[in-house]
C-alpha atoms as an extended CHARMM CRD file, in Angstrom:
* protein
*
       280  EXT
         1         1  UNK       CA            -66.1410000000      116.7100000000      210.9310000000  PROA      1               0.0000000000
         2         2  UNK       CA            -70.0820000000      115.7590000000      211.4230000000  PROA      2               0.0000000000
         3         3  UNK       CA            -70.8570000000      115.1530000000      215.1870000000  PROA      3               0.0000000000
         4         4  UNK       CA            -71.8060000000      111.6470000000      214.0400000000  PROA      4               0.0000000000
         5         5  UNK       CA            -71.5910000000      109.4020000000      211.3320000000  PROA      5               0.0000000000
         6         6  UNK       CA            -73.6290000000      106.4160000000      209.8390000000  PROA      6               0.0000000000
         7         7  UNK       CA            -71.9160000000      103.0100000000      210.8760000000  PROA      7               0.0000000000
         8         8  UNK       CA            -71.2300000000      101.0860000000      207.8290000000  PROA      8               0.0000000000
         9         9  UNK       CA            -73.2940000000       98.0070000000      207.5190000000  PROA      9               0.0000000000
        10        10  UNK       CA            -70.6180000000       95.3870000000      207.5590000000  PROA      10              0.0000000000
        11        11  UNK       CA            -71.5000000000       92.7920000000      205.5730000000  PROA      11              0.0000000000
        12        12  UNK       CA            -69.1230000000       89.2470000000      205.3450000000  PROA      12              0.0000000000
        13        13  UNK       CA            -67.8360000000       89.5350000000      201.5210000000  PROA      13              0.0000000000
        14        14  UNK       CA            -67.9150000000       85.4250000000      201.2710000000  PROA      14              0.0000000000
        15        15  UNK       CA            -71.7570000000       84.9150000000      201.0480000000  PROA      15              0.0000000000
        16        16  UNK       CA            -71.0820000000       80.7550000000      201.3310000000  PROA      16              0.0000000000
        17        17  UNK       CA            -68.1820000000       79.0930000000      202.4210000000  PROA      17              0.0000000000
        18        18  UNK       CA            -67.7800000000       75.3170000000      202.3430000000  PROA      18              0.0000000000
        19        19  UNK       CA            -64.4830000000       73.7810000000      203.0660000000  PROA      19              0.0000000000
        20        20  UNK       CA            -61.5520000000       75.9650000000      201.0300000000  PROA      20              0.0000000000
        21        21  UNK       CA            -64.8240000000       76.6400000000      198.7720000000  PROA      21              0.0000000000
        22        22  UNK       CA            -66.3650000000       80.3860000000      198.4480000000  PROA      22              0.0000000000
        23        23  UNK       CA            -69.1940000000       82.2590000000      197.5350000000  PROA      23              0.0000000000
        24        24  UNK       CA            -68.1040000000       85.6810000000      197.3030000000  PROA      24              0.0000000000
        25        25  UNK       CA            -70.7350000000       88.6250000000      196.6380000000  PROA      25              0.0000000000
        26        26  UNK       CA            -68.3390000000       90.1040000000      194.1430000000  PROA      26              0.0000000000
        27        27  UNK       CA            -68.0420000000       87.0130000000      191.9770000000  PROA      27              0.0000000000
        28        28  UNK       CA            -72.1710000000       86.8180000000      192.6000000000  PROA      28              0.0000000000
        29        29  UNK       CA            -72.9720000000       90.7090000000      190.9190000000  PROA      29              0.0000000000
        30        30  UNK       CA            -70.5520000000       89.5860000000      188.0270000000  PROA      30              0.0000000000
        31        31  UNK       CA            -72.9180000000       86.5500000000      187.4860000000  PROA      31              0.0000000000
        32        32  UNK       CA            -76.2690000000       88.7140000000      188.3520000000  PROA      32              0.0000000000
        33        33  UNK       CA            -74.9530000000       91.6780000000      185.7560000000  PROA      33              0.0000000000
        34        34  UNK       CA            -73.9860000000       89.1320000000      182.8740000000  PROA      34              0.0000000000
        35        35  UNK       CA            -77.4270000000       87.1590000000      183.4070000000  PROA      35              0.0000000000
        36        36  UNK       CA            -79.3340000000       89.9760000000      183.8490000000  PROA      36              0.0000000000
        37        37  UNK       CA            -78.0370000000       91.6890000000      180.8780000000  PROA      37              0.0000000000
        38        38  UNK       CA            -78.0440000000       88.6910000000      178.2190000000  PROA      38              0.0000000000
        39        39  UNK       CA            -82.2110000000       88.7320000000      179.2870000000  PROA      39              0.0000000000
        40        40  UNK       CA            -82.0600000000       92.1540000000      178.7700000000  PROA      40              0.0000000000
        41        41  UNK       CA            -81.2010000000       92.1950000000      175.5260000000  PROA      41              0.0000000000
        42        42  UNK       CA            -82.9320000000       88.8820000000      174.3690000000  PROA      42              0.0000000000
        43        43  UNK       CA            -85.9740000000       91.2050000000      175.2800000000  PROA      43              0.0000000000
        44        44  UNK       CA            -84.2450000000       94.2070000000      172.7910000000  PROA      44              0.0000000000
        45        45  UNK       CA            -83.9550000000       91.6870000000      169.7640000000  PROA      45              0.0000000000
        46        46  UNK       CA            -87.1150000000       90.4090000000      170.2340000000  PROA      46              0.0000000000
        47        47  UNK       CA            -89.0650000000       93.6670000000      170.1170000000  PROA      47              0.0000000000
        48        48  UNK       CA            -88.8460000000       94.4140000000      166.2900000000  PROA      48              0.0000000000
        49        49  UNK       CA            -90.5850000000       98.1420000000      166.5860000000  PROA      49              0.0000000000
        50        50  UNK       CA            -87.7340000000       99.0110000000      168.3930000000  PROA      50              0.0000000000
        51        51  UNK       CA            -85.8100000000       98.6280000000      165.5340000000  PROA      51              0.0000000000
        52        52  UNK       CA            -87.3480000000       98.8860000000      162.1310000000  PROA      52              0.0000000000
        53        53  UNK       CA            -85.3200000000       97.7980000000      159.3120000000  PROA      53              0.0000000000
        54        54  UNK       CA            -82.6800000000       97.5480000000      160.4550000000  PROA      54              0.0000000000
        55        55  UNK       CA            -81.6720000000       94.3110000000      161.2790000000  PROA      55              0.0000000000
        56        56  UNK       CA            -80.6070000000       92.7360000000      164.1620000000  PROA      56              0.0000000000
        57        57  UNK       CA            -79.3320000000       89.5500000000      165.9450000000  PROA      57              0.0000000000
        58        58  UNK       CA            -81.1280000000       86.5640000000      167.0440000000  PROA      58              0.0000000000
        59        59  UNK       CA            -82.0490000000       85.6230000000      170.4020000000  PROA      59              0.0000000000
        60        60  UNK       CA            -79.3450000000       82.6180000000      169.2710000000  PROA      60              0.0000000000
        61        61  UNK       CA            -76.8060000000       84.9170000000      168.5360000000  PROA      61              0.0000000000
        62        62  UNK       CA            -77.3020000000       86.3450000000      171.9580000000  PROA      62              0.0000000000
        63        63  UNK       CA            -77.0280000000       83.0730000000      174.1960000000  PROA      63              0.0000000000
        64        64  UNK       CA            -73.9880000000       82.5310000000      171.8850000000  PROA      64              0.0000000000
        65        65  UNK       CA            -72.8740000000       85.9170000000      172.5140000000  PROA      65              0.0000000000
        66        66  UNK       CA            -73.0670000000       85.6650000000      176.1790000000  PROA      66              0.0000000000
        67        67  UNK       CA            -69.3670000000       83.4070000000      176.9590000000  PROA      67              0.0000000000
        68        68  UNK       CA            -67.3360000000       85.8200000000      174.2680000000  PROA      68              0.0000000000
        69        69  UNK       CA            -68.5820000000       88.5610000000      176.7330000000  PROA      69              0.0000000000
        70        70  UNK       CA            -68.0350000000       87.4370000000      179.6040000000  PROA      70              0.0000000000
        71        71  UNK       CA            -64.1700000000       85.8650000000      178.4440000000  PROA      71              0.0000000000
        72        72  UNK       CA            -63.6410000000       89.8270000000      177.3940000000  PROA      72              0.0000000000
        73        73  UNK       CA            -65.0760000000       91.3140000000      180.5740000000  PROA      73              0.0000000000
        74        74  UNK       CA            -63.0120000000       89.1770000000      182.8270000000  PROA      74              0.0000000000
        75        75  UNK       CA            -59.6190000000       89.1630000000      180.8370000000  PROA      75              0.0000000000
        76        76  UNK       CA            -60.0480000000       92.8140000000      179.4440000000  PROA      76              0.0000000000
        77        77  UNK       CA            -61.1010000000       93.6490000000      183.4400000000  PROA      77              0.0000000000
        78        78  UNK       CA            -57.8950000000       91.9440000000      184.9300000000  PROA      78              0.0000000000
        79        79  UNK       CA            -55.2550000000       93.6980000000      182.1370000000  PROA      79              0.0000000000
        80        80  UNK       CA            -56.7160000000       96.8220000000      182.5560000000  PROA      80              0.0000000000
        81        81  UNK       CA            -55.6960000000       96.6130000000      186.6530000000  PROA      81              0.0000000000
        82        82  UNK       CA            -52.6870000000       94.8530000000      186.3460000000  PROA      82              0.0000000000
        83        83  UNK       CA            -51.9710000000       97.9250000000      183.4660000000  PROA      83              0.0000000000
        84        84  UNK       CA            -53.5810000000      100.6930000000      184.2570000000  PROA      84              0.0000000000
        85        85  UNK       CA            -53.6450000000      100.7570000000      188.2390000000  PROA      85              0.0000000000
        86        86  UNK       CA            -50.8240000000       98.8790000000      189.5730000000  PROA      86              0.0000000000
        87        87  UNK       CA            -47.6810000000       98.1100000000      186.5780000000  PROA      87              0.0000000000
        88        88  UNK       CA            -44.7250000000       98.1850000000      188.6920000000  PROA      88              0.0000000000
        89        89  UNK       CA            -46.0500000000       95.6990000000      190.9960000000  PROA      89              0.0000000000
        90        90  UNK       CA            -47.0460000000       93.1120000000      188.6830000000  PROA      90              0.0000000000
        91        91  UNK       CA            -43.6720000000       93.5200000000      187.0890000000  PROA      91              0.0000000000
        92        92  UNK       CA            -42.5140000000       92.8630000000      189.9660000000  PROA      92              0.0000000000
        93        93  UNK       CA            -44.5800000000       89.9470000000      190.3600000000  PROA      93              0.0000000000
        94        94  UNK       CA            -45.4080000000       88.1900000000      187.2260000000  PROA      94              0.0000000000
        95        95  UNK       CA            -47.4820000000       85.4860000000      188.7500000000  PROA      95              0.0000000000
        96        96  UNK       CA            -50.2200000000       87.3180000000      190.8970000000  PROA      96              0.0000000000
        97        97  UNK       CA            -51.5390000000       88.8540000000      187.5210000000  PROA      97              0.0000000000
        98        98  UNK       CA            -53.4320000000       85.5280000000      187.1540000000  PROA      98              0.0000000000
        99        99  UNK       CA            -54.3940000000       85.4050000000      190.9040000000  PROA      99              0.0000000000
       100       100  UNK       CA            -57.7160000000       86.7490000000      190.2760000000  PROA      100             0.0000000000
       101       101  UNK       CA            -59.2170000000       85.5860000000      193.2130000000  PROA      101             0.0000000000
       102       102  UNK       CA            -57.5390000000       88.4980000000      194.9660000000  PROA      102             0.0000000000
       103       103  UNK       CA            -59.0750000000       91.1670000000      193.4110000000  PROA      103             0.0000000000
       104       104  UNK       CA            -58.6150000000       93.8040000000      191.0610000000  PROA      104             0.0000000000
       105       105  UNK       CA            -60.6290000000       94.9020000000      188.0760000000  PROA      105             0.0000000000
       106       106  UNK       CA            -60.5130000000       97.7500000000      186.1750000000  PROA      106             0.0000000000
       107       107  UNK       CA            -64.1690000000       98.7870000000      184.5000000000  PROA      107             0.0000000000
       108       108  UNK       CA            -62.3050000000      100.5770000000      181.4370000000  PROA      108             0.0000000000
       109       109  UNK       CA            -59.9040000000       97.6650000000      180.4110000000  PROA      109             0.0000000000
       110       110  UNK       CA            -62.6590000000       94.8980000000      180.4170000000  PROA      110             0.0000000000
       111       111  UNK       CA            -64.9050000000       97.7460000000      178.1230000000  PROA      111             0.0000000000
       112       112  UNK       CA            -62.0590000000       97.2720000000      175.8110000000  PROA      112             0.0000000000
       113       113  UNK       CA            -62.3170000000       93.7710000000      176.5050000000  PROA      113             0.0000000000
       114       114  UNK       CA            -65.4200000000       93.3930000000      175.5710000000  PROA      114             0.0000000000
       115       115  UNK       CA            -65.4540000000       95.6430000000      172.6900000000  PROA      115             0.0000000000
       116       116  UNK       CA            -62.8320000000       92.9360000000      171.4150000000  PROA      116             0.0000000000
       117       117  UNK       CA            -65.0400000000       90.1700000000      172.1510000000  PROA      117             0.0000000000
       118       118  UNK       CA            -67.5080000000       92.1800000000      170.1780000000  PROA      118             0.0000000000
       119       119  UNK       CA            -65.4800000000       92.7810000000      166.7700000000  PROA      119             0.0000000000
       120       120  UNK       CA            -64.4420000000       89.1380000000      167.3350000000  PROA      120             0.0000000000
       121       121  UNK       CA            -68.5260000000       88.0280000000      166.9000000000  PROA      121             0.0000000000
       122       122  UNK       CA            -69.7510000000       90.1770000000      165.0480000000  PROA      122             0.0000000000
       123       123  UNK       CA            -67.4040000000       89.2950000000      162.3390000000  PROA      123             0.0000000000
       124       124  UNK       CA            -67.4280000000       85.2150000000      162.8260000000  PROA      124             0.0000000000
       125       125  UNK       CA            -71.2690000000       85.2960000000      162.4920000000  PROA      125             0.0000000000
       126       126  UNK       CA            -71.8750000000       88.3140000000      160.0830000000  PROA      126             0.0000000000
       127       127  UNK       CA            -73.9880000000       90.3920000000      162.3910000000  PROA      127             0.0000000000
       128       128  UNK       CA            -73.1550000000       94.7260000000      161.8960000000  PROA      128             0.0000000000
       129       129  UNK       CA            -70.8150000000       95.7730000000      164.4220000000  PROA      129             0.0000000000
       130       130  UNK       CA            -72.4060000000       98.6720000000      165.4100000000  PROA      130             0.0000000000
       131       131  UNK       CA            -75.6680000000       97.1780000000      166.1300000000  PROA      131             0.0000000000
       132       132  UNK       CA            -73.9920000000       94.8140000000      168.7220000000  PROA      132             0.0000000000
       133       133  UNK       CA            -72.1130000000       97.7880000000      170.1750000000  PROA      133             0.0000000000
       134       134  UNK       CA            -75.6140000000       99.0770000000      170.5070000000  PROA      134             0.0000000000
       135       135  UNK       CA            -76.7360000000       95.8390000000      172.2950000000  PROA      135             0.0000000000
       136       136  UNK       CA            -74.1670000000       95.7960000000      174.6010000000  PROA      136             0.0000000000
       137       137  UNK       CA            -74.3530000000       99.7930000000      175.4830000000  PROA      137             0.0000000000
       138       138  UNK       CA            -77.8220000000       99.4240000000      176.3600000000  PROA      138             0.0000000000
       139       139  UNK       CA            -77.2700000000       96.4660000000      178.7570000000  PROA      139             0.0000000000
       140       140  UNK       CA            -73.8840000000       97.2450000000      180.0800000000  PROA      140             0.0000000000
       141       141  UNK       CA            -75.7400000000       99.6730000000      183.0260000000  PROA      141             0.0000000000
       142       142  UNK       CA            -77.3030000000       96.7170000000      184.6220000000  PROA      142             0.0000000000
       143       143  UNK       CA            -73.6200000000       95.2700000000      185.8700000000  PROA      143             0.0000000000
       144       144  UNK       CA            -72.2630000000       97.9470000000      186.8250000000  PROA      144             0.0000000000
       145       145  UNK       CA            -74.9430000000       98.8200000000      189.1340000000  PROA      145             0.0000000000
       146       146  UNK       CA            -74.6520000000       95.2930000000      190.4410000000  PROA      146             0.0000000000
       147       147  UNK       CA            -70.5500000000       95.8120000000      190.6010000000  PROA      147             0.0000000000
       148       148  UNK       CA            -70.7610000000       98.9220000000      192.5810000000  PROA      148             0.0000000000
       149       149  UNK       CA            -73.6640000000       97.1820000000      195.1010000000  PROA      149             0.0000000000
       150       150  UNK       CA            -70.4730000000       94.4170000000      195.5990000000  PROA      150             0.0000000000
       151       151  UNK       CA            -67.7270000000       97.1530000000      195.7350000000  PROA      151             0.0000000000
       152       152  UNK       CA            -69.8430000000       98.5280000000      198.8110000000  PROA      152             0.0000000000
       153       153  UNK       CA            -70.5400000000       95.0980000000      200.2790000000  PROA      153             0.0000000000
       154       154  UNK       CA            -66.7060000000       94.7480000000      200.3040000000  PROA      154             0.0000000000
       155       155  UNK       CA            -65.7220000000       97.7070000000      201.2770000000  PROA      155             0.0000000000
       156       156  UNK       CA            -63.5810000000       99.0750000000      198.9310000000  PROA      156             0.0000000000
       157       157  UNK       CA            -63.0350000000      101.9730000000      196.6560000000  PROA      157             0.0000000000
       158       158  UNK       CA            -64.4530000000      104.3060000000      199.5930000000  PROA      158             0.0000000000
       159       159  UNK       CA            -65.4320000000      108.4220000000      198.7470000000  PROA      159             0.0000000000
       160       160  UNK       CA            -63.3550000000      111.2410000000      200.4220000000  PROA      160             0.0000000000
       161       161  UNK       CA            -63.3840000000      112.2010000000      203.8230000000  PROA      161             0.0000000000
       162       162  UNK       CA            -66.8040000000      114.8750000000      204.1260000000  PROA      162             0.0000000000
       163       163  UNK       CA            -69.4590000000      115.6930000000      206.3930000000  PROA      163             0.0000000000
       164       164  UNK       CA            -72.5680000000      115.1480000000      204.7980000000  PROA      164             0.0000000000
       165       165  UNK       CA            -75.1130000000      113.4990000000      206.9250000000  PROA      165             0.0000000000
       166       166  UNK       CA            -74.5410000000      109.8000000000      205.3190000000  PROA      166             0.0000000000
       167       167  UNK       CA            -70.8460000000      110.1350000000      205.6210000000  PROA      167             0.0000000000
       168       168  UNK       CA            -69.8270000000      106.3740000000      206.7250000000  PROA      168             0.0000000000
       169       169  UNK       CA            -66.7140000000      105.5380000000      208.6860000000  PROA      169             0.0000000000
       170       170  UNK       CA            -65.0950000000      102.5720000000      206.1920000000  PROA      170             0.0000000000
       171       171  UNK       CA            -63.2190000000       99.7540000000      207.7880000000  PROA      171             0.0000000000
       172       172  UNK       CA            -59.5550000000      100.0300000000      206.7220000000  PROA      172             0.0000000000
       173       173  UNK       CA            -60.0570000000      103.7850000000      205.5610000000  PROA      173             0.0000000000
       174       174  UNK       CA            -59.0130000000      105.5360000000      208.6520000000  PROA      174             0.0000000000
       175       175  UNK       CA            -61.2690000000      106.9900000000      211.1330000000  PROA      175             0.0000000000
       176       176  UNK       CA            -62.8200000000      109.9680000000      209.2130000000  PROA      176             0.0000000000
       177       177  UNK       CA            -66.2210000000      109.8560000000      207.7390000000  PROA      177             0.0000000000
       178       178  UNK       CA            -66.7120000000      109.2300000000      203.6600000000  PROA      178             0.0000000000
       179       179  UNK       CA            -68.3230000000      110.1980000000      201.2120000000  PROA      179             0.0000000000
       180       180  UNK       CA            -70.2610000000      106.3500000000      200.1670000000  PROA      180             0.0000000000
       181       181  UNK       CA            -68.9660000000      106.8110000000      196.3960000000  PROA      181             0.0000000000
       182       182  UNK       CA            -69.6890000000      102.9850000000      196.0250000000  PROA      182             0.0000000000
       183       183  UNK       CA            -73.3200000000      104.1070000000      196.1180000000  PROA      183             0.0000000000
       184       184  UNK       CA            -72.8270000000      107.3210000000      193.8910000000  PROA      184             0.0000000000
       185       185  UNK       CA            -71.3330000000      105.0240000000      191.3850000000  PROA      185             0.0000000000
       186       186  UNK       CA            -74.1130000000      102.4000000000      191.3360000000  PROA      186             0.0000000000
       187       187  UNK       CA            -76.2700000000      105.1080000000      190.9640000000  PROA      187             0.0000000000
       188       188  UNK       CA            -75.0340000000      107.5570000000      188.3370000000  PROA      188             0.0000000000
       189       189  UNK       CA            -73.3640000000      104.6140000000      186.2810000000  PROA      189             0.0000000000
       190       190  UNK       CA            -76.0910000000      101.9200000000      186.5560000000  PROA      190             0.0000000000
       191       191  UNK       CA            -79.4630000000      103.1490000000      187.3640000000  PROA      191             0.0000000000
       192       192  UNK       CA            -79.5050000000      106.7140000000      185.9640000000  PROA      192             0.0000000000
       193       193  UNK       CA            -77.5390000000      105.9260000000      182.8820000000  PROA      193             0.0000000000
       194       194  UNK       CA            -79.5170000000      102.2690000000      182.2670000000  PROA      194             0.0000000000
       195       195  UNK       CA            -82.8360000000      105.1310000000      182.5270000000  PROA      195             0.0000000000
       196       196  UNK       CA            -82.0250000000      107.0040000000      180.2700000000  PROA      196             0.0000000000
       197       197  UNK       CA            -80.5560000000      104.3970000000      177.3430000000  PROA      197             0.0000000000
       198       198  UNK       CA            -83.8090000000      102.8710000000      177.8120000000  PROA      198             0.0000000000
       199       199  UNK       CA            -85.9140000000      106.2820000000      177.0930000000  PROA      199             0.0000000000
       200       200  UNK       CA            -83.7140000000      106.5270000000      173.9140000000  PROA      200             0.0000000000
       201       201  UNK       CA            -84.6880000000      103.3880000000      172.8210000000  PROA      201             0.0000000000
       202       202  UNK       CA            -87.7850000000      103.3080000000      173.5370000000  PROA      202             0.0000000000
       203       203  UNK       CA            -89.2910000000      106.4620000000      173.1720000000  PROA      203             0.0000000000
       204       204  UNK       CA            -86.6960000000      107.8550000000      170.7110000000  PROA      204             0.0000000000
       205       205  UNK       CA            -86.1880000000      105.2000000000      168.2610000000  PROA      205             0.0000000000
       206       206  UNK       CA            -82.0590000000      105.5330000000      168.8500000000  PROA      206             0.0000000000
       207       207  UNK       CA            -81.7360000000      101.4570000000      168.0940000000  PROA      207             0.0000000000
       208       208  UNK       CA            -82.9650000000      102.2640000000      164.5470000000  PROA      208             0.0000000000
       209       209  UNK       CA            -79.5870000000      104.7680000000      164.0800000000  PROA      209             0.0000000000
       210       210  UNK       CA            -77.1460000000      102.2390000000      164.5110000000  PROA      210             0.0000000000
       211       211  UNK       CA            -73.9760000000      103.3930000000      166.9030000000  PROA      211             0.0000000000
       212       212  UNK       CA            -76.6230000000      106.1450000000      168.5920000000  PROA      212             0.0000000000
       213       213  UNK       CA            -77.0210000000      103.9700000000      171.6090000000  PROA      213             0.0000000000
       214       214  UNK       CA            -73.4590000000      102.8200000000      172.3230000000  PROA      214             0.0000000000
       215       215  UNK       CA            -72.4480000000      106.3050000000      171.6160000000  PROA      215             0.0000000000
       216       216  UNK       CA            -74.7800000000      107.4810000000      174.3350000000  PROA      216             0.0000000000
       217       217  UNK       CA            -73.6420000000      104.7680000000      176.5170000000  PROA      217             0.0000000000
       218       218  UNK       CA            -69.8460000000      105.9520000000      176.3690000000  PROA      218             0.0000000000
       219       219  UNK       CA            -70.1610000000      109.3030000000      176.7500000000  PROA      219             0.0000000000
       220       220  UNK       CA            -72.6620000000      109.1090000000      179.2270000000  PROA      220             0.0000000000
       221       221  UNK       CA            -70.4710000000      106.7520000000      181.3310000000  PROA      221             0.0000000000
       222       222  UNK       CA            -67.3690000000      108.5510000000      181.0780000000  PROA      222             0.0000000000
       223       223  UNK       CA            -69.4460000000      111.7830000000      182.0470000000  PROA      223             0.0000000000
       224       224  UNK       CA            -71.2730000000      109.0930000000      185.3040000000  PROA      224             0.0000000000
       225       225  UNK       CA            -67.9190000000      108.4270000000      186.1110000000  PROA      225             0.0000000000
       226       226  UNK       CA            -65.7410000000      111.7290000000      185.7670000000  PROA      226             0.0000000000
       227       227  UNK       CA            -68.2450000000      113.1160000000      188.2610000000  PROA      227             0.0000000000
       228       228  UNK       CA            -68.5610000000      110.2440000000      191.1520000000  PROA      228             0.0000000000
       229       229  UNK       CA            -64.3920000000      110.4750000000      190.5750000000  PROA      229             0.0000000000
       230       230  UNK       CA            -64.6240000000      113.7170000000      192.4810000000  PROA      230             0.0000000000
       231       231  UNK       CA            -66.0980000000      112.0980000000      195.4680000000  PROA      231             0.0000000000
       232       232  UNK       CA            -63.7490000000      108.9250000000      195.6520000000  PROA      232             0.0000000000
       233       233  UNK       CA            -60.6320000000      108.9180000000      196.4810000000  PROA      233             0.0000000000
       234       234  UNK       CA            -58.0730000000      107.3590000000      193.9770000000  PROA      234             0.0000000000
       235       235  UNK       CA            -55.9470000000      104.0410000000      193.6980000000  PROA      235             0.0000000000
       236       236  UNK       CA            -53.4720000000      104.3610000000      196.7180000000  PROA      236             0.0000000000
       237       237  UNK       CA            -50.9390000000      103.4440000000      194.6780000000  PROA      237             0.0000000000
       238       238  UNK       CA            -51.3670000000      105.7090000000      191.8080000000  PROA      238             0.0000000000
       239       239  UNK       CA            -53.2950000000      108.4960000000      194.3550000000  PROA      239             0.0000000000
       240       240  UNK       CA            -54.1310000000      112.2190000000      192.6920000000  PROA      240             0.0000000000
       241       241  UNK       CA            -52.4610000000      113.1200000000      189.3460000000  PROA      241             0.0000000000
       242       242  UNK       CA            -51.3650000000      116.2480000000      187.8120000000  PROA      242             0.0000000000
       243       243  UNK       CA            -53.9460000000      118.9410000000      188.9540000000  PROA      243             0.0000000000
       244       244  UNK       CA            -56.0490000000      116.6680000000      190.6120000000  PROA      244             0.0000000000
       245       245  UNK       CA            -57.1830000000      113.8320000000      188.8140000000  PROA      245             0.0000000000
       246       246  UNK       CA            -57.2160000000      110.3920000000      189.0040000000  PROA      246             0.0000000000
       247       247  UNK       CA            -56.6930000000      107.7170000000      186.4920000000  PROA      247             0.0000000000
       248       248  UNK       CA            -60.3270000000      107.2650000000      186.3950000000  PROA      248             0.0000000000
       249       249  UNK       CA            -60.8440000000      110.7340000000      185.3030000000  PROA      249             0.0000000000
       250       250  UNK       CA            -57.8070000000      110.7340000000      182.3560000000  PROA      250             0.0000000000
       251       251  UNK       CA            -59.1610000000      106.7420000000      180.8780000000  PROA      251             0.0000000000
       252       252  UNK       CA            -63.0690000000      108.4090000000      180.8500000000  PROA      252             0.0000000000
       253       253  UNK       CA            -62.2460000000      111.3840000000      178.8490000000  PROA      253             0.0000000000
       254       254  UNK       CA            -61.7830000000      108.9130000000      175.7360000000  PROA      254             0.0000000000
       255       255  UNK       CA            -64.7400000000      107.4050000000      176.3310000000  PROA      255             0.0000000000
       256       256  UNK       CA            -66.7780000000      110.4560000000      176.2050000000  PROA      256             0.0000000000
       257       257  UNK       CA            -65.1840000000      111.8590000000      172.8560000000  PROA      257             0.0000000000
       258       258  UNK       CA            -65.5960000000      108.3930000000      171.3470000000  PROA      258             0.0000000000
       259       259  UNK       CA            -69.0250000000      108.2450000000      172.4900000000  PROA      259             0.0000000000
       260       260  UNK       CA            -69.2600000000      112.2240000000      171.1810000000  PROA      260             0.0000000000
       261       261  UNK       CA            -68.4050000000      111.0270000000      167.8690000000  PROA      261             0.0000000000
       262       262  UNK       CA            -70.2640000000      107.8260000000      167.3070000000  PROA      262             0.0000000000
       263       263  UNK       CA            -73.3890000000      109.8440000000      168.0970000000  PROA      263             0.0000000000
       264       264  UNK       CA            -72.5700000000      112.7480000000      165.6120000000  PROA      264             0.0000000000
       265       265  UNK       CA            -71.6440000000      109.6340000000      163.0170000000  PROA      265             0.0000000000
       266       266  UNK       CA            -74.9090000000      108.1860000000      163.5730000000  PROA      266             0.0000000000
       267       267  UNK       CA            -76.9610000000      111.3480000000      163.5770000000  PROA      267             0.0000000000
       268       268  UNK       CA            -75.3120000000      112.1230000000      160.0300000000  PROA      268             0.0000000000
       269       269  UNK       CA            -76.7360000000      108.7040000000      158.5290000000  PROA      269             0.0000000000
       270       270  UNK       CA            -80.6160000000      109.2050000000      157.1720000000  PROA      270             0.0000000000
       271       271  UNK       CA            -82.8140000000      107.0840000000      159.0880000000  PROA      271             0.0000000000
       272       272  UNK       CA            -83.3830000000      103.3160000000      156.9580000000  PROA      272             0.0000000000
       273       273  UNK       CA            -86.6940000000      103.3930000000      155.5550000000  PROA      273             0.0000000000
       274       274  UNK       CA            -89.1870000000      100.8230000000      156.2240000000  PROA      274             0.0000000000
       275       275  UNK       CA            -89.7240000000       98.4460000000      153.4460000000  PROA      275             0.0000000000
       276       276  UNK       CA            -92.9450000000       99.6470000000      151.3780000000  PROA      276             0.0000000000
       277       277  UNK       CA            -91.8880000000      103.1980000000      152.5140000000  PROA      277             0.0000000000
       278       278  UNK       CA            -92.2530000000      106.1540000000      149.7100000000  PROA      278             0.0000000000
       279       279  UNK       CA            -89.9210000000      109.0800000000      150.2860000000  PROA      279             0.0000000000
       280       280  UNK       CA            -91.5360000000      112.4000000000      150.0990000000  PROA      280             0.0000000000
């Protein structure tokens, strides 16, 4: 145990409260993530050099897609939490499955919800689904960053006991100093993954190969989440699974595999030629 630990910067999870109405940091994180992701996707579709001859959605399409994505995130995130992390409890208390204000969201569930929303939206607009996957993949780390910062502010999803100099004592987590795993996830799943994807799209032209950016996101997130899980305590109702694995690890493995497949699929296809170019 360390001789000292950093004090947890106790921040009220409620930013503003007026009577029964309360604005929580967690809700603001979702709103900020969606708004910044929307802005970034509009920037991407408004930059022709990133796409070459690949057809892309219009900024208006992105405006309309935001509502579909929001529904997919919220519905999928909640359903995923109910099914993956606390199924027995909600089976006994089904009405509480709708109590979003009590907290409880799953990224992997939200991911599935957004994928379904993208498929439905792409079909309704005649947009290439892999192109929409690429846009969402490039922008999603923005929302992940804000979401993990909100987890830290709420003092939830804390890390495993540790003696590192930056360990913190989290309220409700016992007296042991712990890894601030929420900040690790904000860095890996948010900042690092966003920068990697930005380099791929802007310097290596991955948007010209539909599915390549989406595959890099899925594989990158899965790897970042698995690494983070080594520092994060598993959900108490589940604990450690067989072999010391966690539910977060198990749910991330299919993302890594699916991402690797999407990358392989995109790379084996020829890059679309610019109009007027000749094959040599």
